[in-house]
C-alpha positions in Angstrom: -2.2 29.7 22.1 0.4 28.8 19.2 0.2 27.0 15.8 2.1 24.2 17.0 -0.2 23.6 19.8 -3.3 24.3 17.9 -2.2 21.5 15.1 -1.1 19.0 18.0 -4.6 19.5 19.7 -6.4 18.9 16.5 -4.5 15.9 15.2 -4.9 14.5 19.0 -8.7 14.4 18.4 -8.5 12.2 15.4 -8.9 8.0 15.5 -6.2 5.9 15.3 -5.5 5.1 11.6 -6.6 8.1 10.3 -5.3 9.4 7.1 -5.2 13.3 7.1 -4.9 15.6 4.2 -2.6 18.6 5.9 -2.8 21.6 4.1 0.2 23.7 4.9 2.0 26.9 3.6 5.4 27.8 3.7 5.3 30.3 6.3 3.8 28.2 8.9 5.9 24.7 7.7 8.2 24.5 10.9 5.4 25.2 13.3 3.3 22.7 12.0 6.5 20.3 11.7 7.0 21.2 15.7 3.2 20.6 16.6 3.4 17.0 15.0 6.5 15.9 16.0 7.3 17.8 19.5 3.8 17.4 20.4 1.4 15.1 19.1 3.4 11.7 18.2 5.7 12.0 21.7 2.0 12.3 23.5 0.3 9.7 21.6 3.7 7.5 21.9 4.0 7.3 18.2 7.4 6.4 16.3 7.3 9.2 13.6 8.1 7.8 9.7 8.9 10.9 7.8 9.1 10.4 3.9 10.8 13.2 2.3 10.4 14.2 -1.3 11.0 18.0 -1.2 14.0 18.4 1.4 16.8 16.5 2.1 16.6 14.5 5.3 19.8 16.0 6.6 17.9 19.4 6.3 15.0 18.6 8.3 17.3 16.8 10.9 19.7 20.2 11.2 16.5 22.2 11.6 14.7 20.1 14.0 18.0 19.7 16.3 17.8 24.0 16.1 14.2 23.3 17.2 15.4 20.7 20.2 13.1 18.5 19.1 14.4 14.6 20.3 14.8 12.6 17.1 15.2 9.1 19.1 11.9 8.2 17.5 11.9 9.7 14.3 13.0 8.2 11.1 13.2 9.2 7.4 12.8 7.8 4.2 14.8 10.2 2.1 13.7 10.2 -1.7 15.6 13.5 -2.8 19.1 13.3 -1.7 20.7 10.9 -3.7 18.3 12.3 -6.8 19.5 15.9 -6.5 23.0 15.5 -4.6 24.3 12.4 -5.6 25.7 10.8 -2.2 25.0 13.0 0.8 25.5 13.1 4.8 24.0 10.0 6.0 22.4 9.7 9.2 21.6 6.7 11.7 17.7 7.4 11.4 17.5 8.2 7.5 17.4 5.3 4.6 17.6 6.7 1.3 15.6 6.3 -1.6 17.4 6.8 -5.4 14.6 9.1 -6.3 11.0 10.5 -5.8 9.8 8.3 -8.8 10.7 5.1 -7.2 7.2 5.1 -5.3 7.5 0.9 -4.5 11.0 1.4 -3.1 9.4 4.1 -0.9 6.5 1.9 0.1 9.2 -1.0 1.0 11.6 1.3 3.1 8.3 2.7 5.0 7.5 -0.9 5.9 10.8 -1.8 6.9 10.7 1.2 9.5 7.4 0.1 10.9 8.6 -3.6 11.4 12.2 -1.9 12.8 9.9 0.2 15.4 7.6 -2.8 16.7 5.7 -2.3 19.9 4.9 1.3 19.2 2.4 2.5 16.8 3.6 4.7 13.7 2.8 8.2 12.5 3.9 8.3 8.6 4.2 11.7 7.2 4.3 12.0 3.4 6.3 15.6 2.4 4.5 16.2 0.0 2.5 15.3 -2.6 3.0 18.3 -4.4 6.8 17.1 -4.9 5.8 13.4 -5.6 3.4 15.2 -8.3 6.3 16.9 -10.3 7.9 13.6 -10.4 5.2 10.7 -10.9 1.8 10.8 -13.5 -1.5 11.2 -11.5 -2.4 8.0 -11.9 0.8 6.4 -10.2 0.4 8.7 -7.5 -3.0 8.1 -7.1 -2.1 4.3 -7.1 0.9 4.8 -4.7 -1.4 6.9 -2.1 -4.2 4.4 -2.2 -2.1 1.5 -1.8 0.3 3.2 1.0 -2.5 4.5 3.0 -4.4 1.3 3.0 -1.6 -0.7 4.3 -1.1 2.0 6.9 -4.8 1.9 8.3 -3.9 -2.0 8.3 -1.3 -1.4 10.9 -3.3 1.1 12.8 -0.9 3.9 11.5 -1.8 7.7 11.4 -1.1 9.4 7.8 -0.6 12.4 7.2 -0.2 14.1 4.0 1.3 17.6 3.4 0.1 19.3 0.7 1.5 22.8 -0.1 -1.4 25.3 -0.6 0.2 27.6 -2.6 1.2 24.7 -5.5 -2.2 22.6 -5.1 -3.9 21.6 -8.2 -7.3 20.2 -9.0 -5.4 16.7 -9.6 -3.7 16.8 -6.1 -7.1 17.8 -4.3 -8.8 14.8 -5.9 -6.1 12.5 -5.0 -6.2 13.6 -1.5 -10.1 13.4 -1.3 -10.0 9.6 -2.5 -7.5 8.6 -0.1 -7.7 10.6 3.1 -10.6 10.6 6.1 -10.4 14.6 6.1 -8.5 17.6 4.6 -7.3 20.1 7.6 -5.5 23.4 6.6 -3.1 24.1 9.3 -3.6 27.9 9.0 -7.3 27.5 9.9 -6.8 25.6 13.5 
């Protein structure tokens, strides 16, 4: 059974409003994404809100198109394009935040997209806590995740926080342990 299928099956066993730390490695990144966006979210009838702080939304969208993943119910909050490249290619399913340091704006954009996609439950993916930790203090990041995850739980949304195993620190693991219900390693599903 492929990794993408195993990831989707593991996530489908979770209760609504779950907050999950998903530990992934660079070599299983796209298999994990496929399991989430091509199987798990459609099977649960979820709109996906993908918060990028590592890779610009346009790059992820291009990869999803190559993987033939339907983008109809996938939206992006891109916090790196303007920060890294200034103005970038705009996409109808992406909204932009000036920088990964603008955590309040990230929350506001996620809230906007949740309201925009009324009638369906949501999956919010934060990619990745490691990148956000580069741009924000541990205290700010911890407050951001605590507030965001609790707000998403109140809205019955699933939350997936990606953590790149190769770049984890004790501080990152502590934040994840405080805000997430469970930690799953994609390589071990």
